[in-house]
Short mmCIF file of the C-alpha atoms (twelve columns), coordinates in Angstrom:
data_MODEL
# 
_entry.id   MODEL 
# 
loop_
_atom_site.group_PDB 
_atom_site.id 
_atom_site.type_symbol 
_atom_site.label_atom_id 
_atom_site.label_alt_id 
_atom_site.label_comp_id 
_atom_site.label_asym_id 
_atom_site.label_seq_id 
_atom_site.Cartn_x 
_atom_site.Cartn_y 
_atom_site.Cartn_z 
_atom_site.pdbx_PDB_model_num 
ATOM 1   C CA . UNK A 1   103.140 134.132 94.698  1 
ATOM 2   C CA . UNK A 2   104.390 131.096 92.780  1 
ATOM 3   C CA . UNK A 3   103.487 128.636 95.530  1 
ATOM 4   C CA . UNK A 4   99.896  129.872 95.564  1 
ATOM 5   C CA . UNK A 5   99.536  129.551 91.781  1 
ATOM 6   C CA . UNK A 6   100.753 125.950 91.889  1 
ATOM 7   C CA . UNK A 7   98.516  124.690 94.701  1 
ATOM 8   C CA . UNK A 8   95.371  124.566 92.569  1 
ATOM 9   C CA . UNK A 9   97.275  122.376 90.080  1 
ATOM 10  C CA . UNK A 10  98.746  120.164 92.796  1 
ATOM 11  C CA . UNK A 11  95.279  119.234 94.099  1 
ATOM 12  C CA . UNK A 12  94.572  117.609 90.733  1 
ATOM 13  C CA . UNK A 13  97.920  115.820 90.740  1 
ATOM 14  C CA . UNK A 14  97.163  114.315 94.144  1 
ATOM 15  C CA . UNK A 15  94.065  112.688 92.696  1 
ATOM 16  C CA . UNK A 16  96.100  111.042 89.953  1 
ATOM 17  C CA . UNK A 17  98.850  109.973 92.334  1 
ATOM 18  C CA . UNK A 18  96.463  108.113 94.614  1 
ATOM 19  C CA . UNK A 19  95.368  105.818 91.780  1 
ATOM 20  C CA . UNK A 20  98.283  105.658 89.376  1 
ATOM 21  C CA . UNK A 21  100.919 105.227 92.071  1 
ATOM 22  C CA . UNK A 22  98.837  103.253 94.537  1 
ATOM 23  C CA . UNK A 23  101.396 101.365 96.649  1 
ATOM 24  C CA . UNK A 24  102.217 97.677  96.498  1 
ATOM 25  C CA . UNK A 25  105.157 98.046  98.865  1 
ATOM 26  C CA . UNK A 26  105.847 99.696  102.206 1 
ATOM 27  C CA . UNK A 27  108.320 102.125 100.608 1 
ATOM 28  C CA . UNK A 28  105.844 103.422 98.054  1 
ATOM 29  C CA . UNK A 29  103.201 103.797 100.716 1 
ATOM 30  C CA . UNK A 30  105.593 105.759 102.919 1 
ATOM 31  C CA . UNK A 31  106.508 108.142 100.082 1 
ATOM 32  C CA . UNK A 32  102.891 108.791 99.120  1 
ATOM 33  C CA . UNK A 33  101.860 109.192 102.765 1 
ATOM 34  C CA . UNK A 34  104.606 111.799 103.195 1 
ATOM 35  C CA . UNK A 35  103.651 113.623 99.988  1 
ATOM 36  C CA . UNK A 36  99.979  113.883 100.944 1 
ATOM 37  C CA . UNK A 37  100.753 114.795 104.551 1 
ATOM 38  C CA . UNK A 38  103.100 117.576 103.428 1 
ATOM 39  C CA . UNK A 39  100.480 118.827 100.987 1 
ATOM 40  C CA . UNK A 40  97.834  118.825 103.731 1 
ATOM 41  C CA . UNK A 41  100.127 120.619 106.146 1 
ATOM 42  C CA . UNK A 42  100.919 123.278 103.539 1 
ATOM 43  C CA . UNK A 43  97.254  123.914 102.848 1 
ATOM 44  C CA . UNK A 44  96.473  124.210 106.549 1 
ATOM 45  C CA . UNK A 45  99.533  126.374 107.175 1 
ATOM 46  C CA . UNK A 46  98.545  129.167 104.791 1 
ATOM 47  C CA . UNK A 47  98.143  132.648 106.237 1 
ATOM 48  C CA . UNK A 48  94.854  134.503 105.780 1 
ATOM 49  C CA . UNK A 49  96.394  136.560 102.961 1 
ATOM 50  C CA . UNK A 50  97.637  133.387 101.226 1 
ATOM 51  C CA . UNK A 51  94.213  131.795 101.596 1 
ATOM 52  C CA . UNK A 52  92.563  134.797 99.962  1 
ATOM 53  C CA . UNK A 53  95.101  134.734 97.123  1 
ATOM 54  C CA . UNK A 54  94.384  131.027 96.551  1 
ATOM 55  C CA . UNK A 55  90.635  131.676 96.620  1 
ATOM 56  C CA . UNK A 56  91.057  134.324 93.916  1 
ATOM 57  C CA . UNK A 57  93.241  132.018 91.822  1 
ATOM 58  C CA . UNK A 58  90.698  129.225 92.158  1 
ATOM 59  C CA . UNK A 59  87.868  131.520 91.143  1 
ATOM 60  C CA . UNK A 60  89.762  132.453 87.982  1 
ATOM 61  C CA . UNK A 61  90.039  128.729 87.156  1 
ATOM 62  C CA . UNK A 62  86.393  127.962 87.917  1 
ATOM 63  C CA . UNK A 63  87.060  126.383 91.315  1 
ATOM 64  C CA . UNK A 64  85.503  127.700 94.529  1 
ATOM 65  C CA . UNK A 65  87.797  127.209 97.538  1 
ATOM 66  C CA . UNK A 66  86.384  127.302 101.057 1 
ATOM 67  C CA . UNK A 67  88.622  127.315 104.146 1 
ATOM 68  C CA . UNK A 68  86.421  126.053 106.985 1 
ATOM 69  C CA . UNK A 69  86.623  126.777 110.714 1 
ATOM 70  C CA . UNK A 70  87.238  123.068 111.361 1 
ATOM 71  C CA . UNK A 71  90.513  123.423 109.368 1 
ATOM 72  C CA . UNK A 72  89.163  121.521 106.393 1 
ATOM 73  C CA . UNK A 73  89.453  122.920 102.868 1 
ATOM 74  C CA . UNK A 74  86.821  122.270 100.215 1 
ATOM 75  C CA . UNK A 75  87.404  122.699 96.477  1 
ATOM 76  C CA . UNK A 76  84.197  122.876 94.398  1 
ATOM 77  C CA . UNK A 77  84.375  122.724 90.617  1 
ATOM 78  C CA . UNK A 78  81.846  124.447 88.370  1 
ATOM 79  C CA . UNK A 79  80.278  121.059 87.581  1 
ATOM 80  C CA . UNK A 80  79.519  120.498 91.287  1 
ATOM 81  C CA . UNK A 81  82.245  117.946 91.972  1 
ATOM 82  C CA . UNK A 82  84.262  118.491 95.118  1 
ATOM 83  C CA . UNK A 83  87.563  117.710 96.780  1 
ATOM 84  C CA . UNK A 84  87.903  117.992 100.545 1 
ATOM 85  C CA . UNK A 85  91.020  118.018 102.707 1 
ATOM 86  C CA . UNK A 86  90.144  117.311 106.328 1 
ATOM 87  C CA . UNK A 87  92.166  118.365 109.343 1 
ATOM 88  C CA . UNK A 88  93.132  114.745 110.056 1 
ATOM 89  C CA . UNK A 89  94.734  114.367 106.608 1 
ATOM 90  C CA . UNK A 90  91.813  112.503 105.034 1 
ATOM 91  C CA . UNK A 91  91.241  113.452 101.400 1 
ATOM 92  C CA . UNK A 92  87.881  112.936 99.723  1 
ATOM 93  C CA . UNK A 93  87.403  113.422 95.988  1 
ATOM 94  C CA . UNK A 94  83.836  113.408 94.701  1 
ATOM 95  C CA . UNK A 95  83.479  112.711 90.979  1 
ATOM 96  C CA . UNK A 96  86.519  114.740 89.931  1 
ATOM 97  C CA . UNK A 97  87.706  113.289 86.645  1 
ATOM 98  C CA . UNK A 98  85.831  109.997 86.985  1 
ATOM 99  C CA . UNK A 99  82.214  110.627 86.004  1 
ATOM 100 C CA . UNK A 100 80.606  109.852 89.340  1 
ATOM 101 C CA . UNK A 101 83.433  107.895 90.960  1 
ATOM 102 C CA . UNK A 102 84.368  109.083 94.444  1 
ATOM 103 C CA . UNK A 103 87.831  108.499 95.889  1 
ATOM 104 C CA . UNK A 104 88.886  108.743 99.509  1 
ATOM 105 C CA . UNK A 105 92.369  108.553 100.977 1 
ATOM 106 C CA . UNK A 106 92.357  107.176 104.549 1 
ATOM 107 C CA . UNK A 107 89.439  107.664 106.931 1 
ATOM 108 C CA . UNK A 108 86.232  105.646 106.902 1 
ATOM 109 C CA . UNK A 109 84.660  104.170 103.786 1 
ATOM 110 C CA . UNK A 110 81.893  106.175 102.152 1 
ATOM 111 C CA . UNK A 111 78.338  105.509 103.244 1 
ATOM 112 C CA . UNK A 112 76.265  104.215 100.319 1 
ATOM 113 C CA . UNK A 113 73.873  101.376 99.539  1 
ATOM 114 C CA . UNK A 114 76.743  99.005  98.717  1 
ATOM 115 C CA . UNK A 115 79.048  99.701  101.651 1 
ATOM 116 C CA . UNK A 116 76.125  99.245  104.052 1 
ATOM 117 C CA . UNK A 117 76.109  95.584  102.991 1 
ATOM 118 C CA . UNK A 118 79.617  95.103  104.395 1 
ATOM 119 C CA . UNK A 119 80.851  94.779  107.967 1 
ATOM 120 C CA . UNK A 120 82.941  97.735  109.105 1 
ATOM 121 C CA . UNK A 121 86.621  96.971  108.375 1 
ATOM 122 C CA . UNK A 122 88.688  96.235  111.492 1 
ATOM 123 C CA . UNK A 123 91.839  97.573  109.846 1 
ATOM 124 C CA . UNK A 124 92.989  100.959 108.607 1 
ATOM 125 C CA . UNK A 125 91.818  101.909 105.117 1 
ATOM 126 C CA . UNK A 126 94.466  103.208 102.730 1 
ATOM 127 C CA . UNK A 127 92.208  104.245 99.866  1 
ATOM 128 C CA . UNK A 128 88.622  103.516 98.902  1 
ATOM 129 C CA . UNK A 129 86.815  104.351 95.676  1 
ATOM 130 C CA . UNK A 130 83.612  103.664 93.818  1 
ATOM 131 C CA . UNK A 131 80.017  104.629 93.230  1 
ATOM 132 C CA . UNK A 132 76.580  103.089 93.742  1 
ATOM 133 C CA . UNK A 133 77.352  100.193 91.372  1 
ATOM 134 C CA . UNK A 134 80.837  99.119  92.486  1 
ATOM 135 C CA . UNK A 135 83.034  100.011 95.452  1 
ATOM 136 C CA . UNK A 136 86.607  98.986  96.261  1 
ATOM 137 C CA . UNK A 137 88.551  99.231  99.513  1 
ATOM 138 C CA . UNK A 138 92.335  98.890  99.641  1 
ATOM 139 C CA . UNK A 139 94.326  98.422  102.836 1 
ATOM 140 C CA . UNK A 140 97.904  97.520  103.723 1 
ATOM 141 C CA . UNK A 141 99.596  95.946  106.727 1 
ATOM 142 C CA . UNK A 142 96.668  93.549  107.116 1 
ATOM 143 C CA . UNK A 143 97.304  89.981  108.253 1 
ATOM 144 C CA . UNK A 144 95.727  86.934  106.672 1 
ATOM 145 C CA . UNK A 145 94.098  86.132  110.019 1 
ATOM 146 C CA . UNK A 146 92.395  89.544  110.011 1 
ATOM 147 C CA . UNK A 147 91.019  88.954  106.526 1 
ATOM 148 C CA . UNK A 148 89.797  85.456  107.348 1 
ATOM 149 C CA . UNK A 149 87.920  86.878  110.343 1 
ATOM 150 C CA . UNK A 150 86.504  89.602  108.097 1 
ATOM 151 C CA . UNK A 151 85.349  86.953  105.619 1 
ATOM 152 C CA . UNK A 152 83.436  85.199  108.392 1 
ATOM 153 C CA . UNK A 153 81.691  88.489  109.222 1 
ATOM 154 C CA . UNK A 154 80.775  88.859  105.546 1 
ATOM 155 C CA . UNK A 155 79.319  85.347  105.509 1 
ATOM 156 C CA . UNK A 156 77.249  86.203  108.575 1 
ATOM 157 C CA . UNK A 157 75.790  89.122  106.621 1 
ATOM 158 C CA . UNK A 158 74.624  86.850  103.822 1 
ATOM 159 C CA . UNK A 159 77.508  86.370  101.405 1 
ATOM 160 C CA . UNK A 160 77.118  82.602  101.271 1 
ATOM 161 C CA . UNK A 161 76.029  81.901  97.689  1 
ATOM 162 C CA . UNK A 162 78.370  80.612  94.949  1 
ATOM 163 C CA . UNK A 163 81.266  80.788  97.366  1 
ATOM 164 C CA . UNK A 164 84.808  80.458  96.051  1 
ATOM 165 C CA . UNK A 165 87.396  80.499  98.814  1 
ATOM 166 C CA . UNK A 166 90.988  79.398  98.960  1 
ATOM 167 C CA . UNK A 167 94.602  80.098  98.113  1 
ATOM 168 C CA . UNK A 168 96.105  80.780  94.705  1 
ATOM 169 C CA . UNK A 169 99.819  80.123  94.209  1 
ATOM 170 C CA . UNK A 170 100.782 83.143  92.102  1 
ATOM 171 C CA . UNK A 171 104.557 82.804  92.095  1 
ATOM 172 C CA . UNK A 172 105.398 79.650  93.997  1 
ATOM 173 C CA . UNK A 173 109.138 79.950  93.526  1 
ATOM 174 C CA . UNK A 174 109.083 83.350  95.229  1 
ATOM 175 C CA . UNK A 175 106.715 82.252  97.935  1 
ATOM 176 C CA . UNK A 176 104.007 84.679  96.841  1 
ATOM 177 C CA . UNK A 177 100.457 83.468  97.231  1 
ATOM 178 C CA . UNK A 178 97.004  84.995  97.327  1 
ATOM 179 C CA . UNK A 179 93.941  84.293  99.440  1 
ATOM 180 C CA . UNK A 180 90.709  84.737  97.496  1 
ATOM 181 C CA . UNK A 181 87.089  84.906  98.603  1 
ATOM 182 C CA . UNK A 182 84.216  85.451  96.157  1 
ATOM 183 C CA . UNK A 183 80.522  85.145  97.002  1 
ATOM 184 C CA . UNK A 184 77.050  86.478  96.255  1 
ATOM 185 C CA . UNK A 185 74.246  87.436  98.586  1 
ATOM 186 C CA . UNK A 186 70.579  86.622  97.970  1 
ATOM 187 C CA . UNK A 187 70.160  89.820  95.925  1 
ATOM 188 C CA . UNK A 188 72.978  88.888  93.561  1 
ATOM 189 C CA . UNK A 189 75.480  91.439  94.892  1 
ATOM 190 C CA . UNK A 190 79.033  90.172  94.389  1 
ATOM 191 C CA . UNK A 191 81.787  90.399  96.995  1 
ATOM 192 C CA . UNK A 192 85.415  89.818  95.998  1 
ATOM 193 C CA . UNK A 193 88.262  89.813  98.527  1 
ATOM 194 C CA . UNK A 194 91.900  89.221  97.675  1 
ATOM 195 C CA . UNK A 195 94.806  89.253  100.118 1 
ATOM 196 C CA . UNK A 196 98.492  88.972  99.305  1 
ATOM 197 C CA . UNK A 197 101.661 90.091  101.054 1 
ATOM 198 C CA . UNK A 198 99.800  92.018  103.772 1 
ATOM 199 C CA . UNK A 199 97.693  93.984  101.263 1 
ATOM 200 C CA . UNK A 200 93.986  93.457  100.683 1 
ATOM 201 C CA . UNK A 201 91.470  94.626  98.077  1 
ATOM 202 C CA . UNK A 202 87.767  94.315  98.831  1 
ATOM 203 C CA . UNK A 203 85.271  94.965  96.036  1 
ATOM 204 C CA . UNK A 204 81.511  94.827  96.255  1 
ATOM 205 C CA . UNK A 205 79.396  95.328  93.156  1 
ATOM 206 C CA . UNK A 206 75.904  94.958  91.845  1 
ATOM 207 C CA . UNK A 207 75.102  92.026  89.554  1 
# 
């Protein structure tokens, strides 16, 4: 079946879409949300026979596909890297194509030694990506007030060294500005937060 043959290719395209076409506007976000949701629904809507056909196709291409009882689907490449589609629409890509970099669409941020240094975000995550040396969180529809409160939580956790905080007038004529916060903790870890036009990027990295 043509649809079955294409699904194993589409899973790789989704990975590229999340990064290459990451949204900077509500319209782009809506289109990508719809694309991923439709893809997730199609995967979860496969009949048993279609699942088995996809499993066979994946095996031929060196990818093990596991349809779980919790309605998640896990793709495992021969090199051990994985991609997981959860029932709630969360997508998690572990190392596929990025030499150790994990990527997650929606859901909670990954648990690693860097993210444990941060307060839990009080806003919905759009995409997060990184490894044990650098991790970035991107969110949309976040107010400046939310980010300023989040910055205070970060300061309370020790990011109070070499602080740079303030507004940058990117395109004054268009009324576009950016709030920036950069600081280190006592171990030299660097936190960078930028907010502009209701979008925020939070990066934490080792020195």
